[in-house]
Backbone of each chain as ProteinMPNN parsed JSONL, in Angstrom:
{"seq_chain_A": "GAGVSQSPSNKVTEKGKDVELRCDPISGHTALYWYRQSLGQGLEFLIYFQGNSAPDKSGLPSDRFSAERTGGSVSTLTIQRTQQEDSAVYLCASSRSAIAPGGSGNTIYFGEGSWLTVV", "coords_chain_A": {"N_chain_A": [[96.429, 115.802, 69.158], [93.05, 117.054, 69.695], [92.141, 116.431, 72.206], [92.648, 114.254, 75.069], [93.175, 111.002, 74.096], [91.939, 107.729, 74.373], [92.304, 104.187, 74.133], [91.426, 100.678, 74.172], [87.961, 101.789, 74.205], [86.194, 100.216, 75.5], [86.663, 97.088, 77.073], [86.414, 93.682, 77.402], [87.625, 91.005, 79.111], [89.012, 87.76, 79.738], [89.592, 86.313, 82.923], [92.936, 86.132, 83.949], [94.078, 86.705, 81.519], [96.228, 88.952, 79.645], [96.124, 92.523, 79.338], [96.295, 95.484, 77.346], [96.274, 98.936, 77.579], [95.833, 101.971, 75.935], [97.08, 105.322, 75.667], [96.856, 108.508, 74.287], [98.188, 111.516, 74.652], [97.395, 115.079, 74.975], [98.793, 117.066, 72.459], [102.045, 118.278, 72.981], [101.92, 118.244, 75.723], [103.82, 117.466, 78.486], [103.534, 115.998, 80.75], [101.988, 113.049, 81.9], [99.361, 111.054, 83.133], [98.052, 108.215, 84.874], [95.032, 107.082, 86.152], [92.775, 105.176, 88.199], [89.387, 104.254, 88.348], [87.088, 102.84, 90.257], [83.825, 101.297, 90.471], [81.544, 103.64, 91.612], [83.466, 104.901, 93.078], [86.052, 107.277, 93.924], [88.816, 108.724, 92.105], [91.754, 106.847, 91.783], [95.139, 107.31, 92.071], [97.601, 106.067, 89.875], [100.094, 106.166, 88.359], [102.584, 108.485, 87.133], [104.049, 110.219, 84.361], [106.818, 112.16, 83.475], [107.832, 113.482, 80.683], [109.465, 110.774, 79.283], [110.029, 109.377, 81.536], [109.202, 107.753, 84.618], [108.997, 108.771, 87.606], [107.677, 108.035, 89.947], [106.322, 105.16, 90.92], [104.765, 104.147, 92.82], [102.024, 104.051, 93.107], [101.003, 101.997, 91.619], [99.017, 99.097, 91.789], [99.948, 96.433, 92.041], [102.617, 94.134, 91.112], [101.714, 93.193, 88.757], [100.911, 95.205, 87.231], [102.062, 97.519, 84.851], [103.621, 100.28, 83.188], [104.465, 102.248, 80.351], [106.04, 104.859, 78.495], [106.649, 106.236, 75.411], [108.746, 108.209, 73.302], [107.937, 110.523, 74.477], [105.255, 110.795, 74.239], [102.775, 108.818, 73.435], [101.352, 106.512, 75.748], [101.336, 103.311, 77.341], [99.435, 101.231, 79.371], [99.825, 98.265, 80.991], [98.278, 95.335, 82.072], [98.92, 92.41, 83.57], [97.936, 88.963, 83.683], [95.138, 89.261, 84.434], [92.778, 90.005, 87.028], [89.544, 89.682, 88.632], [89.132, 91.828, 90.328], [90.425, 93.823, 89.05], [88.697, 95.034, 87.377], [87.485, 98.033, 86.231], [87.381, 101.58, 85.488], [89.873, 102.888, 83.56], [91.593, 105.751, 83.582], [93.253, 108.133, 81.664], [95.308, 111.013, 81.74], [96.564, 114.287, 80.922], [98.925, 116.998, 81.244], [100.48, 120.232, 80.926], [102.799, 120.324, 82.391], [104.392, 118.448, 85.013], [104.605, 119.735, 87.344], [103.029, 121.05, 90.069], [100.4, 120.053, 89.237], [97.121, 120.557, 87.936], [96.881, 123.047, 88.859], [96.735, 126.658, 88.397], [96.895, 127.468, 85.029], [97.946, 125.025, 84.447], [96.226, 122.943, 83.872], [94.817, 119.727, 84.327], [93.879, 117.455, 81.929], [91.486, 115.046, 81.207], [91.046, 111.876, 79.593], [88.355, 109.888, 78.12], [88.385, 107.441, 79.196], [89.147, 103.929, 79.612], [87.083, 101.252, 79.735], [87.264, 98.545, 81.632], [86.424, 95.186, 81.93], [86.7, 92.276, 83.711], [86.118, 88.943, 83.365]], "CA_chain_A": [[94.996, 115.853, 68.955], [92.328, 118.072, 70.436], [91.968, 116.022, 73.583], [93.32, 113.008, 75.419], [92.507, 109.901, 73.437], [92.232, 106.439, 74.98], [91.754, 103.019, 73.46], [90.052, 100.673, 73.684], [87.024, 102.448, 75.101], [85.632, 99.119, 76.286], [87.392, 95.837, 76.929], [86.017, 92.565, 78.251], [88.671, 90.008, 79.016], [88.89, 86.642, 80.669], [90.536, 86.269, 84.04], [94.215, 85.505, 83.635], [94.636, 87.245, 80.278], [96.896, 90.248, 79.729], [95.484, 93.584, 78.569], [97.048, 96.714, 77.131], [95.444, 100.115, 77.419], [96.658, 102.979, 75.278], [96.719, 106.719, 75.889], [97.511, 109.495, 73.435], [97.906, 112.776, 75.365], [97.313, 116.308, 74.197], [100.083, 117.408, 71.871], [102.809, 119.273, 73.724], [101.857, 117.997, 77.166], [104.938, 116.616, 78.87], [103.129, 115.159, 81.874], [100.905, 112.093, 81.595], [98.945, 110.383, 84.368], [97.051, 107.157, 84.842], [94.212, 106.917, 87.343], [91.79, 104.109, 88.119], [88.135, 104.603, 89.0], [86.202, 101.701, 90.444], [82.405, 101.671, 90.503], [81.12, 104.437, 92.752], [84.611, 105.387, 93.847], [86.837, 108.37, 93.371], [89.936, 108.323, 91.274], [92.939, 106.361, 92.486], [96.343, 107.573, 91.29], [98.423, 104.89, 89.583], [101.454, 106.496, 87.946], [102.692, 109.634, 86.244], [105.249, 110.355, 83.55], [107.317, 113.462, 83.049], [108.549, 112.996, 79.519], [109.401, 109.313, 79.2], [110.401, 108.745, 82.803], [108.149, 107.621, 85.626], [109.712, 108.831, 88.88], [106.917, 107.509, 91.07], [105.494, 104.022, 90.516], [104.231, 103.589, 94.068], [100.582, 103.913, 93.046], [100.596, 100.779, 90.914], [98.475, 98.203, 92.821], [100.746, 95.21, 92.202], [103.619, 93.991, 90.046], [101.059, 92.806, 87.504], [100.672, 96.45, 86.505], [103.24, 98.246, 84.395], [103.297, 101.326, 82.215], [105.596, 102.857, 79.682], [105.742, 105.969, 77.602], [107.721, 106.341, 74.431], [108.744, 109.416, 72.491], [107.303, 111.624, 75.199], [103.872, 110.961, 73.79], [101.847, 107.737, 73.734], [101.642, 105.651, 76.889], [100.599, 102.06, 77.431], [99.299, 100.609, 80.687], [99.659, 96.827, 80.807], [97.881, 94.547, 83.234], [99.169, 90.991, 83.301], [97.18, 87.971, 84.478], [94.06, 90.067, 85.016], [91.901, 89.476, 88.069], [88.242, 90.353, 88.614], [89.207, 93.107, 91.044], [91.002, 94.832, 88.152], [87.601, 95.653, 86.633], [87.397, 99.451, 86.598], [87.657, 102.497, 84.388], [91.247, 103.375, 83.622], [91.592, 107.097, 83.015], [94.524, 108.765, 81.369], [95.217, 112.471, 81.739], [97.825, 114.959, 80.626], [99.028, 118.417, 81.553], [101.678, 120.804, 80.315], [103.959, 119.998, 83.213], [104.037, 117.675, 86.2], [104.801, 120.588, 88.515], [101.756, 121.624, 90.523], [99.337, 119.744, 88.282], [95.791, 120.978, 88.331], [96.923, 124.445, 89.253], [96.472, 127.673, 87.386], [97.705, 127.347, 83.831], [98.459, 123.661, 84.297], [95.049, 122.093, 84.014], [94.892, 118.322, 83.947], [92.784, 117.072, 81.044], [91.27, 113.61, 81.239], [90.378, 111.182, 78.51], [87.063, 109.327, 78.493], [88.605, 106.221, 79.943], [89.007, 102.576, 79.074], [86.245, 100.515, 80.676], [87.757, 97.167, 81.641], [85.657, 94.192, 82.682], [87.359, 90.976, 83.757], [85.08, 87.934, 83.675]], "C_chain_A": [[94.353, 116.895, 69.845], [92.205, 117.721, 71.896], [92.774, 114.77, 73.849], [92.506, 111.849, 74.83], [92.923, 108.577, 74.066], [91.61, 105.318, 74.156], [92.227, 101.751, 74.163], [89.135, 101.408, 74.649], [86.356, 101.413, 76.015], [86.429, 97.851, 76.028], [86.846, 94.826, 77.924], [87.053, 91.477, 78.053], [88.444, 88.905, 80.036], [89.958, 86.736, 81.753], [91.804, 85.528, 83.624], [94.858, 86.018, 82.354], [95.345, 88.569, 80.549], [96.123, 91.27, 78.889], [96.43, 94.773, 78.453], [96.076, 97.855, 76.864], [96.337, 101.245, 76.92], [96.138, 104.383, 75.555], [97.537, 107.617, 74.978], [97.211, 110.869, 74.034], [97.748, 113.946, 74.407], [98.712, 116.684, 73.711], [100.771, 118.516, 72.666], [102.779, 119.11, 75.223], [102.964, 117.023, 77.557], [104.573, 115.655, 79.995], [101.934, 114.29, 81.48], [100.632, 111.282, 82.855], [97.981, 109.243, 84.051], [96.353, 107.11, 86.203], [93.262, 105.746, 87.113], [90.556, 104.541, 88.911], [87.259, 103.361, 89.054], [84.783, 102.193, 90.635], [82.074, 102.433, 91.778], [82.247, 104.996, 93.59], [85.258, 106.583, 93.174], [87.993, 107.826, 92.565], [91.141, 107.963, 92.131], [94.149, 106.557, 91.582], [97.147, 106.288, 91.103], [99.879, 105.277, 89.334], [101.444, 107.784, 87.138], [104.018, 109.583, 85.502], [105.554, 111.827, 83.353], [108.236, 113.138, 81.886], [108.369, 111.486, 79.445], [109.676, 108.62, 80.526], [109.239, 108.779, 83.789], [108.813, 107.604, 87.0], [108.994, 108.143, 90.035], [105.985, 106.402, 90.578], [104.748, 103.442, 91.713], [102.726, 103.384, 94.04], [100.104, 102.667, 92.323], [100.202, 99.716, 91.944], [99.302, 96.939, 93.074], [101.742, 95.129, 91.067], [103.019, 93.455, 88.754], [100.806, 94.035, 86.619], [102.002, 97.076, 86.099], [102.8, 99.275, 83.373], [104.583, 101.83, 81.594], [105.108, 103.992, 78.804], [106.933, 106.135, 76.673], [107.587, 107.632, 73.637], [108.088, 110.596, 73.158], [105.859, 111.822, 74.829], [103.02, 109.795, 74.283], [102.323, 106.906, 74.925], [100.773, 104.4, 76.821], [100.605, 101.562, 78.871], [98.995, 99.134, 80.444], [99.291, 96.169, 82.121], [98.059, 93.089, 82.857], [98.298, 90.126, 84.21], [96.02, 88.661, 85.206], [93.227, 89.282, 86.017], [90.58, 90.254, 88.038], [88.295, 91.708, 89.313], [89.875, 94.206, 90.212], [89.917, 95.538, 87.336], [87.384, 97.079, 87.14], [87.489, 100.271, 85.318], [89.07, 103.015, 84.574], [91.312, 104.687, 82.846], [93.014, 107.592, 82.829], [94.303, 110.274, 81.353], [96.565, 113.056, 81.359], [97.757, 116.42, 81.031], [100.342, 118.937, 80.99], [102.938, 120.412, 81.077], [103.474, 119.183, 84.399], [104.238, 118.476, 87.479], [103.479, 121.264, 88.85], [100.628, 121.339, 89.534], [97.985, 120.156, 88.822], [95.732, 122.437, 88.694], [96.692, 125.383, 88.091], [97.423, 127.524, 86.197], [98.264, 125.96, 83.588], [97.343, 122.65, 84.504], [95.335, 120.669, 83.572], [93.658, 117.988, 83.118], [92.697, 115.553, 81.004], [90.696, 113.108, 79.923], [89.072, 110.599, 78.999], [87.192, 107.973, 79.169], [88.503, 104.959, 79.112], [88.265, 101.754, 80.121], [86.63, 99.045, 80.588], [86.874, 96.294, 82.508], [86.38, 92.863, 82.578], [86.343, 89.939, 84.209], [85.712, 86.562, 83.941]], "O_chain_A": [[95.024, 117.541, 70.651], [92.167, 118.61, 72.746], [93.491, 114.279, 72.977], [91.299, 111.747, 75.05], [94.111, 108.326, 74.269], [90.542, 105.475, 73.564], [93.332, 101.74, 74.706], [89.505, 101.625, 75.803], [86.002, 101.711, 77.156], [86.822, 97.575, 74.895], [86.817, 95.074, 79.13], [87.321, 91.076, 76.92], [87.777, 89.095, 81.053], [91.078, 87.184, 81.511], [91.751, 84.45, 83.033], [96.046, 85.795, 82.123], [95.09, 89.224, 81.559], [95.541, 90.927, 77.859], [97.248, 95.032, 79.335], [95.176, 97.746, 76.031], [97.446, 101.447, 77.414], [94.933, 104.61, 75.665], [98.76, 107.499, 74.906], [96.079, 111.341, 73.932], [97.94, 113.818, 73.197], [99.683, 116.623, 74.464], [100.172, 119.544, 72.981], [103.538, 119.772, 75.932], [103.044, 115.909, 77.039], [105.22, 114.624, 80.174], [101.002, 114.745, 80.817], [101.558, 110.875, 83.556], [97.206, 109.302, 83.097], [96.996, 107.099, 87.253], [92.981, 105.374, 85.974], [90.663, 105.115, 89.995], [86.754, 102.893, 88.034], [84.56, 103.368, 90.928], [82.295, 101.939, 92.884], [82.018, 105.507, 94.686], [85.026, 106.854, 91.995], [88.125, 106.617, 92.37], [91.496, 108.673, 93.071], [94.189, 106.04, 90.466], [97.348, 105.523, 92.046], [100.785, 104.784, 90.006], [100.433, 108.14, 86.533], [104.983, 108.975, 85.966], [104.66, 112.635, 83.098], [109.312, 112.574, 82.087], [107.249, 110.982, 79.535], [109.565, 107.398, 80.621], [108.419, 109.696, 83.792], [109.157, 106.535, 87.506], [109.633, 107.714, 90.996], [104.988, 106.669, 89.907], [104.165, 102.361, 91.62], [102.193, 102.629, 94.853], [98.927, 102.316, 92.402], [100.963, 99.454, 92.875], [99.346, 96.439, 94.198], [101.72, 95.958, 90.157], [103.73, 93.281, 87.764], [100.526, 93.916, 85.426], [102.94, 97.152, 86.893], [101.734, 99.154, 82.769], [105.642, 101.837, 82.222], [103.939, 104.069, 78.428], [108.082, 106.169, 77.114], [106.484, 108.091, 73.338], [107.719, 111.565, 72.494], [105.289, 112.886, 75.07], [102.589, 109.792, 75.436], [103.512, 106.636, 75.088], [99.648, 104.421, 76.322], [101.655, 101.485, 79.507], [98.022, 98.798, 79.769], [99.916, 96.416, 83.152], [97.418, 92.596, 81.929], [97.972, 90.5, 85.336], [95.941, 88.642, 86.434], [93.004, 88.08, 85.875], [90.512, 91.351, 87.483], [87.579, 92.633, 88.929], [89.894, 95.371, 90.611], [90.196, 96.537, 86.674], [87.133, 97.298, 88.325], [87.651, 99.735, 84.222], [89.415, 103.526, 85.639], [91.114, 104.728, 81.631], [93.857, 107.481, 83.719], [93.226, 110.746, 80.99], [97.592, 112.385, 81.467], [96.678, 117.003, 81.145], [101.216, 118.153, 80.621], [103.999, 120.198, 80.49], [102.295, 119.22, 84.75], [104.059, 117.949, 88.577], [102.892, 121.959, 88.021], [99.975, 122.262, 89.049], [97.742, 120.105, 90.028], [94.649, 123.006, 88.824], [96.481, 124.958, 86.955], [98.639, 127.463, 86.379], [98.986, 125.746, 82.614], [97.495, 121.652, 85.208], [96.011, 120.438, 82.57], [92.528, 118.212, 83.554], [93.694, 114.863, 80.794], [89.961, 113.815, 79.234], [88.705, 110.784, 80.16], [86.206, 107.425, 79.66], [87.865, 104.926, 78.059], [88.741, 101.578, 81.243], [86.355, 98.382, 79.588], [86.605, 96.611, 83.667], [86.642, 92.379, 81.477], [85.777, 90.04, 85.297], [84.999, 85.596, 84.217]]}, "seq_chain_B": "QKEVEQDPGPLSVPEGAIVSLNCTYSNSAFQYFMWYRQYSRKGPELLMYTYSSGNKEDGRFTAQVDKSSKYISLFIRDSQPSDSATYLCAMTIQGAQKLVFGQGTRLTINP", "coords_chain_B": {"N_chain_B": [[91.195, 105.796, 107.614], [90.193, 107.887, 104.965], [92.134, 110.227, 103.041], [90.695, 112.27, 101.863], [87.368, 113.023, 102.264], [84.137, 112.546, 101.004], [80.722, 112.919, 100.662], [78.928, 110.463, 99.062], [76.347, 110.692, 98.142], [73.313, 109.489, 96.585], [72.336, 112.823, 95.482], [69.451, 114.642, 95.061], [67.732, 117.272, 93.64], [65.32, 119.933, 93.03], [64.973, 121.722, 89.938], [66.511, 124.902, 89.735], [67.131, 125.135, 92.396], [69.493, 125.843, 95.051], [72.548, 124.28, 95.248], [74.667, 122.533, 97.445], [77.801, 121.219, 97.782], [80.231, 119.218, 99.399], [83.5, 118.65, 100.842], [85.727, 117.095, 103.12], [89.002, 117.08, 104.535], [92.116, 115.594, 105.603], [94.83, 116.147, 105.485], [96.821, 118.738, 106.229], [98.616, 119.945, 104.587], [97.65, 120.252, 102.06], [97.177, 122.462, 99.38], [96.189, 123.251, 96.95], [93.065, 123.247, 95.478], [90.424, 121.627, 93.864], [87.489, 121.278, 91.85], [85.899, 118.835, 90.025], [83.78, 117.927, 87.319], [81.909, 115.205, 86.27], [80.368, 113.666, 83.706], [78.13, 110.971, 82.873], [79.859, 108.11, 81.847], [81.971, 109.592, 80.871], [85.139, 111.376, 80.938], [86.501, 113.105, 83.837], [86.084, 116.663, 84.082], [87.657, 119.784, 84.584], [86.198, 122.057, 86.785], [86.305, 124.094, 88.749], [88.968, 125.861, 90.288], [90.964, 126.481, 93.091], [93.331, 128.237, 94.991], [94.769, 127.795, 98.109], [93.105, 129.347, 100.907], [89.758, 130.812, 100.827], [87.293, 132.329, 98.632], [85.944, 131.634, 95.395], [84.4, 132.679, 92.457], [82.498, 131.721, 89.627], [80.432, 132.404, 87.292], [77.519, 130.63, 87.781], [78.647, 129.107, 89.713], [80.331, 128.689, 92.818], [83.244, 128.348, 94.643], [84.49, 127.422, 97.785], [87.015, 127.549, 100.25], [88.042, 126.476, 103.352], [90.625, 126.412, 105.182], [91.267, 126.257, 107.856], [89.332, 124.678, 108.954], [89.604, 122.521, 107.389], [87.978, 122.042, 105.101], [86.062, 122.061, 102.194], [83.902, 123.58, 99.784], [81.422, 123.501, 97.195], [79.208, 125.547, 95.553], [76.244, 125.635, 93.715], [74.299, 127.773, 91.969], [70.908, 128.483, 90.965], [70.291, 125.922, 89.793], [70.476, 123.654, 87.03], [68.998, 121.135, 84.867], [71.045, 120.212, 83.224], [73.202, 120.288, 84.878], [73.289, 117.926, 86.143], [75.272, 115.381, 87.22], [78.291, 113.698, 88.277], [80.132, 115.033, 90.897], [83.384, 115.703, 91.725], [85.682, 116.327, 94.269], [89.048, 117.464, 94.47], [92.47, 117.549, 95.451], [95.784, 118.821, 96.106], [99.256, 118.957, 97.044], [101.889, 121.417, 97.332], [104.31, 120.976, 94.898], [103.714, 118.339, 94.5], [102.829, 115.579, 92.37], [100.494, 114.304, 91.984], [96.926, 114.177, 92.146], [94.641, 114.042, 94.836], [91.636, 112.532, 95.196], [88.187, 112.965, 96.172], [85.404, 110.753, 96.83], [83.352, 111.415, 95.161], [80.232, 112.99, 94.412], [77.07, 112.112, 93.447], [74.865, 113.925, 91.567], [71.57, 114.915, 90.852], [69.476, 116.964, 88.996], [66.219, 117.815, 88.991], [63.785, 118.449, 86.522]], "CA_chain_B": [[90.483, 107.011, 107.209], [90.664, 108.421, 103.7], [92.656, 111.596, 103.109], [89.637, 113.175, 101.437], [86.058, 112.418, 102.449], [83.077, 113.227, 100.269], [79.465, 112.18, 100.721], [78.651, 110.011, 97.693], [74.966, 110.933, 97.752], [73.015, 110.503, 95.593], [71.657, 114.033, 95.864], [68.455, 114.988, 94.058], [67.104, 118.546, 93.975], [64.54, 120.475, 91.912], [65.587, 122.746, 89.111], [66.471, 126.231, 90.324], [67.599, 125.108, 93.781], [70.92, 126.037, 95.329], [73.16, 123.007, 95.625], [75.905, 122.637, 98.217], [78.588, 119.984, 97.783], [81.298, 119.442, 100.369], [84.542, 117.655, 101.112], [86.637, 117.35, 104.228], [90.276, 116.43, 104.301], [92.904, 115.446, 106.825], [96.202, 116.595, 105.287], [96.876, 120.201, 106.273], [99.56, 120.423, 103.571], [96.964, 120.517, 100.797], [97.115, 123.9, 99.094], [95.451, 123.458, 95.705], [91.783, 122.573, 95.607], [89.719, 121.618, 92.599], [86.23, 120.552, 91.66], [85.717, 118.277, 88.696], [82.448, 117.435, 86.981], [82.025, 114.015, 85.434], [79.126, 113.14, 83.17], [78.125, 109.523, 82.767], [80.739, 107.501, 80.85], [82.929, 110.569, 80.361], [86.205, 111.686, 81.87], [86.272, 114.322, 84.631], [86.526, 117.932, 83.515], [87.867, 120.779, 85.629], [85.126, 123.043, 86.922], [86.785, 125.218, 89.557], [90.282, 125.696, 90.902], [91.23, 127.486, 94.117], [94.592, 128.089, 95.706], [94.706, 128.158, 99.519], [91.773, 129.646, 101.426], [89.006, 131.883, 100.207], [86.188, 132.048, 97.721], [86.121, 131.923, 93.975], [83.111, 132.596, 91.797], [82.526, 131.643, 88.177], [79.049, 132.24, 86.858], [76.621, 130.079, 88.801], [79.433, 128.26, 90.611], [81.2, 129.313, 93.801], [84.043, 127.408, 95.416], [84.979, 127.962, 99.05], [88.005, 126.744, 100.947], [88.293, 126.87, 104.738], [91.752, 125.571, 105.578], [91.288, 126.06, 109.315], [88.416, 123.564, 109.232], [89.903, 121.461, 106.411], [86.637, 121.854, 104.538], [85.842, 122.817, 100.97], [82.519, 123.513, 99.311], [81.044, 124.001, 95.876], [77.815, 125.943, 95.505], [75.673, 125.834, 92.387], [73.061, 128.563, 92.043], [69.985, 128.322, 89.836], [70.71, 124.644, 89.208], [69.835, 123.254, 85.786], [69.096, 119.69, 84.61], [72.348, 119.922, 82.613], [74.193, 120.177, 85.952], [73.244, 116.553, 86.657], [76.568, 114.748, 86.972], [79.025, 113.405, 89.51], [81.078, 116.102, 91.211], [84.525, 115.179, 92.475], [86.663, 117.274, 94.759], [90.419, 116.972, 94.35], [93.413, 118.472, 96.053], [97.167, 118.408, 96.002], [100.182, 119.795, 97.803], [102.934, 122.066, 96.554], [105.376, 120.095, 94.432], [103.258, 116.966, 94.26], [102.459, 115.291, 90.984], [99.234, 113.59, 91.899], [95.753, 114.717, 92.803], [93.912, 113.131, 95.704], [90.227, 112.773, 94.909], [87.112, 112.444, 96.979], [84.672, 109.661, 96.213], [82.416, 111.941, 94.178], [78.816, 113.07, 94.78], [76.196, 112.03, 92.27], [73.843, 114.96, 91.669], [70.515, 114.947, 89.839], [68.606, 118.139, 89.034], [64.942, 117.402, 88.398], [63.055, 119.559, 85.873]], "C_chain_B": [[91.085, 107.54, 105.902], [91.173, 109.837, 103.891], [91.586, 112.615, 102.781], [88.306, 112.434, 101.545], [85.002, 113.251, 101.726], [81.838, 112.348, 100.309], [79.078, 111.764, 99.308], [77.241, 110.292, 97.208], [74.239, 109.604, 97.545], [72.222, 111.672, 96.155], [70.717, 114.435, 94.731], [67.732, 116.254, 94.496], [66.296, 119.044, 92.789], [65.311, 121.564, 91.182], [65.433, 124.121, 89.773], [66.98, 126.289, 91.752], [69.083, 125.449, 93.868], [71.464, 124.717, 95.853], [74.45, 123.275, 96.384], [76.579, 121.272, 98.265], [79.836, 120.228, 98.637], [82.302, 118.297, 100.413], [85.301, 118.076, 102.361], [87.932, 116.599, 103.944], [91.105, 116.435, 105.574], [94.32, 116.015, 106.696], [96.274, 118.121, 105.207], [97.837, 120.792, 105.242], [98.888, 120.702, 102.228], [96.834, 122.011, 100.595], [96.282, 124.208, 97.855], [94.189, 122.608, 95.75], [90.994, 122.722, 94.31], [88.38, 120.904, 92.714], [86.165, 120.112, 90.204], [84.272, 117.829, 88.541], [82.637, 116.266, 86.025], [80.629, 113.556, 85.005], [79.272, 111.636, 82.973], [78.966, 109.045, 81.585], [81.652, 108.508, 80.146], [84.045, 110.753, 81.373], [85.88, 112.936, 82.671], [86.782, 115.552, 83.887], [86.613, 118.969, 84.634], [86.766, 121.83, 85.6], [85.637, 124.301, 87.636], [88.144, 124.858, 90.149], [90.51, 126.823, 91.893], [92.566, 127.189, 94.778], [94.416, 128.611, 97.125], [93.271, 128.505, 99.924], [91.076, 130.735, 100.634], [87.908, 131.389, 99.307], [86.589, 132.351, 96.296], [84.792, 131.722, 93.285], [83.306, 132.562, 90.29], [81.117, 131.353, 87.703], [78.166, 131.75, 87.991], [77.358, 129.259, 89.863], [80.311, 129.091, 91.548], [81.924, 128.224, 94.574], [84.556, 128.114, 96.658], [85.97, 126.997, 99.665], [88.189, 127.317, 102.344], [89.392, 125.955, 105.267], [91.779, 125.322, 107.075], [90.405, 124.89, 109.712], [88.684, 122.37, 108.335], [88.605, 121.044, 105.7], [86.532, 122.686, 103.275], [84.423, 122.584, 100.483], [82.424, 124.005, 97.876], [79.561, 124.308, 95.914], [77.412, 126.146, 94.048], [74.37, 126.578, 92.558], [72.224, 128.296, 90.811], [70.307, 127.027, 89.075], [69.831, 124.271, 88.01], [69.929, 121.736, 85.616], [70.44, 119.301, 84.001], [73.48, 119.866, 83.643], [74.218, 118.77, 86.545], [74.509, 115.812, 86.249], [77.13, 114.299, 88.319], [80.07, 114.491, 89.702], [82.156, 115.55, 92.144], [85.375, 116.335, 92.987], [88.043, 116.632, 94.632], [91.354, 118.009, 94.956], [94.817, 117.923, 95.952], [98.028, 119.362, 96.814], [101.229, 120.384, 96.865], [103.989, 121.042, 96.16], [104.945, 118.673, 94.149], [102.838, 116.795, 92.806], [101.146, 114.537, 90.881], [98.141, 114.363, 92.618], [95.145, 113.633, 93.687], [92.436, 113.493, 95.587], [89.329, 112.292, 96.035], [86.368, 111.383, 96.186], [83.736, 110.138, 95.114], [80.999, 111.934, 94.714], [77.995, 113.061, 93.516], [75.013, 112.959, 92.461], [72.848, 114.846, 90.522], [69.66, 116.182, 90.066], [67.325, 117.783, 88.278], [64.201, 118.587, 87.799], [61.722, 119.833, 86.566]], "O_chain_B": [[92.303, 107.629, 105.749], [90.718, 110.562, 104.776], [91.567, 113.705, 103.354], [88.142, 111.35, 100.985], [84.976, 114.478, 101.819], [81.912, 111.155, 100.018], [78.916, 112.62, 98.439], [76.951, 110.157, 96.02], [74.523, 108.654, 98.275], [71.529, 111.544, 97.164], [71.137, 114.555, 93.58], [67.18, 116.309, 95.595], [66.547, 118.632, 91.656], [66.18, 122.228, 91.746], [64.372, 124.458, 90.298], [67.236, 127.375, 92.272], [69.821, 125.353, 92.888], [70.912, 124.119, 96.777], [75.232, 124.147, 96.005], [75.995, 120.294, 98.732], [80.422, 121.31, 98.6], [81.999, 117.153, 100.074], [85.49, 119.265, 102.62], [87.948, 115.612, 103.209], [90.826, 117.188, 106.507], [94.944, 116.334, 107.708], [95.835, 118.717, 104.224], [97.866, 122.007, 105.047], [99.491, 121.322, 101.353], [96.438, 122.743, 101.503], [95.733, 125.302, 97.728], [94.238, 121.409, 96.023], [90.912, 123.809, 93.737], [88.183, 120.042, 93.57], [86.351, 120.908, 89.284], [83.628, 117.407, 89.502], [83.432, 116.338, 85.088], [79.821, 113.119, 85.825], [80.38, 111.102, 82.914], [78.801, 109.522, 80.462], [82.051, 108.315, 78.997], [83.921, 110.34, 82.526], [85.066, 113.75, 82.234], [87.775, 115.492, 83.162], [85.756, 119.022, 85.515], [86.447, 122.407, 84.561], [85.421, 125.422, 87.177], [88.42, 123.701, 90.464], [90.279, 127.99, 91.575], [92.887, 126.04, 95.083], [93.964, 129.739, 97.324], [92.323, 127.994, 99.327], [91.7, 131.478, 99.876], [87.628, 130.193, 99.228], [87.442, 133.196, 96.025], [84.124, 130.71, 93.499], [84.153, 133.267, 89.74], [80.665, 130.208, 87.711], [78.079, 132.388, 89.04], [76.738, 128.772, 90.809], [80.947, 130.06, 91.133], [81.304, 127.297, 95.094], [85.002, 129.26, 96.595], [85.789, 125.781, 99.61], [88.46, 128.508, 102.501], [89.117, 124.853, 105.743], [92.265, 124.282, 107.52], [90.688, 124.192, 110.685], [88.065, 121.318, 108.498], [88.207, 119.879, 105.702], [86.867, 123.87, 103.273], [83.822, 121.539, 100.734], [83.232, 124.811, 97.414], [78.749, 123.451, 96.262], [78.141, 126.748, 93.26], [73.445, 126.09, 93.207], [72.74, 127.934, 89.754], [70.561, 127.046, 87.871], [68.628, 124.533, 87.984], [70.84, 121.112, 86.161], [70.927, 118.194, 84.229], [74.591, 119.445, 83.32], [75.083, 118.461, 87.365], [74.778, 115.639, 85.06], [76.51, 114.501, 89.363], [80.805, 114.827, 88.774], [81.862, 115.004, 93.207], [85.746, 117.223, 92.219], [88.18, 115.409, 94.682], [91.053, 119.202, 94.967], [95.025, 116.728, 95.743], [97.581, 120.436, 97.217], [101.423, 119.904, 95.748], [104.503, 120.319, 97.014], [105.723, 117.882, 93.615], [102.531, 117.766, 92.114], [100.733, 114.169, 89.781], [98.397, 115.101, 93.569], [95.136, 112.455, 93.328], [92.043, 114.629, 95.851], [89.654, 111.347, 96.754], [86.665, 111.145, 95.016], [83.365, 109.363, 94.233], [80.596, 110.99, 95.394], [78.188, 113.886, 92.623], [74.242, 112.801, 93.407], [73.236, 114.699, 89.363], [69.178, 116.426, 91.173], [67.352, 117.489, 87.083], [64.003, 119.605, 88.463], [60.984, 120.728, 86.153]]}, "name": "protein", "num_of_chains": 2, "seq": "GAGVSQSPSNKVTEKGKDVELRCDPISGHTALYWYRQSLGQGLEFLIYFQGNSAPDKSGLPSDRFSAERTGGSVSTLTIQRTQQEDSAVYLCASSRSAIAPGGSGNTIYFGEGSWLTVVQKEVEQDPGPLSVPEGAIVSLNCTYSNSAFQYFMWYRQYSRKGPELLMYTYSSGNKEDGRFTAQVDKSSKYISLFIRDSQPSDSATYLCAMTIQGAQKLVFGQGTRLTINP"}
């Protein structure tokens, strides 16, 4: 597609429920990233994929969070047993490569985010 | 202490003013510096990218990096109401796969 697509754009869920957030990166981008943005805060890195593999999962806040990517394209971020502190905007991004992301010729493009509210 | 510090504002200036946005950082290994603009309920979009120290100009925007002081700035000349947004600084080190962001400064340009 023309840009990074995320769904759902908004999600309200009850505490304790599981949620799945989907990201469809820009076609041809091998690197995919998930960030979290809490109200009034900067972006917090969660995880990145190079192809289908995720070499660094250290940014995931707890073992309730998991992510996968299949076919080198679509990624799903799953939050199990949601808590109120999970309420945030979950942003997906992609770039041509995971080497020196954000640098010249390797711009990171963000989606519009999935706005998650846990009540 | 956060790796990247950015005054969250909010900052409100009249149209036409020169705006100065700043970030400080603690990790001297940072080499790539970026400014992102984020409109309300949208994802961040890359505005400026600078490698190492120096200045970079693009239209009304100028990015400055002072590695000796661990300080980066974004200047907006002839500010317009359409510049109203949150501005996030971001940086990364050689070989890293993640960006480290500042908190973001919320800017409003008043007509």
